[in-house]
C-alpha positions as CSV (number, residue, x, y, z in Angstrom):
1,M,31.4,-18.4,21.5
2,P,31.0,-20.4,18.3
3,R,30.0,-24.1,18.6
4,D,32.4,-26.7,17.1
5,D,29.6,-28.0,14.9
6,A,28.3,-24.6,13.8
7,P,28.9,-23.6,10.2
8,T,31.4,-20.8,10.0
9,T,31.6,-19.6,6.4
10,R,28.9,-18.2,4.2
11,Q,29.1,-21.2,1.9
12,E,28.8,-23.7,4.8
13,W,25.9,-21.8,6.4
14,I,24.0,-21.6,3.1
15,A,24.7,-25.3,2.4
16,A,23.3,-26.3,5.8
17,F,20.3,-23.9,5.4
18,A,19.5,-25.2,1.9
19,R,19.6,-28.8,3.2
20,V,17.3,-28.0,6.1
21,A,15.0,-26.1,3.7
22,G,15.0,-29.0,1.3
23,V,16.4,-27.2,-1.7
24,G,19.7,-27.2,-3.5
25,E,22.4,-24.6,-2.9
26,P,22.6,-21.6,-5.2
27,S,25.2,-21.9,-7.9
28,A,28.1,-19.5,-7.8
29,Q,26.5,-17.5,-10.6
30,D,23.1,-17.4,-8.8
31,A,24.8,-16.4,-5.5
32,K,26.6,-13.6,-7.3
33,M,23.3,-12.3,-8.9
34,L,21.4,-12.6,-5.6
35,L,24.1,-10.6,-3.9
36,E,23.9,-8.0,-6.7
37,L,20.1,-7.9,-6.4
38,A,20.4,-7.4,-2.6
39,G,23.0,-4.6,-3.2
40,V,20.7,-2.8,-5.6
41,A,17.8,-3.0,-3.1
42,A,20.0,-1.9,-0.2
43,H,21.5,1.1,-2.0
44,A,18.2,2.2,-3.5
45,S,16.3,2.1,-0.2
46,E,16.9,1.1,3.4
47,R,19.4,-1.8,3.9
48,T,16.5,-4.0,5.1
49,A,15.1,-3.9,1.6
50,A,17.9,-6.4,0.6
51,P,16.6,-9.6,2.2
52,L,13.0,-8.7,1.4
53,A,13.9,-8.2,-2.2
54,C,15.5,-11.7,-2.2
55,W,12.3,-13.1,-0.7
56,V,10.2,-11.4,-3.4
57,A,12.6,-12.8,-6.0
58,A,12.3,-16.3,-4.6
59,R,8.5,-16.1,-4.6
60,S,8.2,-14.7,-8.1
61,G,9.4,-17.7,-10.0
62,R,11.1,-15.4,-12.5
63,S,14.8,-15.6,-13.6
64,L,17.5,-13.9,-11.6
65,E,18.5,-12.1,-14.8
66,Q,15.1,-10.6,-15.2
67,L,14.7,-9.8,-11.5
68,L,18.1,-8.0,-11.4
69,A,17.1,-6.0,-14.5
70,D,13.8,-5.1,-12.9
71,A,15.5,-4.1,-9.6
72,K,17.8,-1.8,-11.5
73,Q,14.8,-0.2,-13.2
74,V,12.9,0.2,-10.0
75,A,15.9,1.7,-8.1
76,P,16.0,5.1,-9.8
77,A,12.2,5.2,-9.9
78,A,12.1,4.8,-6.2
79,G,13.9,8.1,-5.6
80,G,17.5,7.5,-6.5
81,G,18.6,5.8,-3.4
82,A,19.0,6.7,0.3
83,A,21.8,9.2,-0.5
84,G,19.5,11.3,-2.5
85,R,16.7,11.4,0.1
86,D,16.1,13.9,2.8
87,T,16.1,11.8,6.0
88,A,15.6,14.8,8.3
89,S,11.8,15.1,7.7
């Protein structure tokens, strides 16, 4: 059961988390690009690659534009995504 004071939307949760972490909230454009980056990672590999890719992005100090381009380049090199892999082995 949700608490009355608990954030309920993605935006509210991110705003609260950013405050606690001592950083500003991502802009709407940054949020869009981060979600796209997470999507590239999740579709090119296991879904759990998405949050880890965002961690790598945050640690890199590089622009989201460059990181998204890099992720798109790595995706096909990593085997073409989960749909193209044989998971029965």
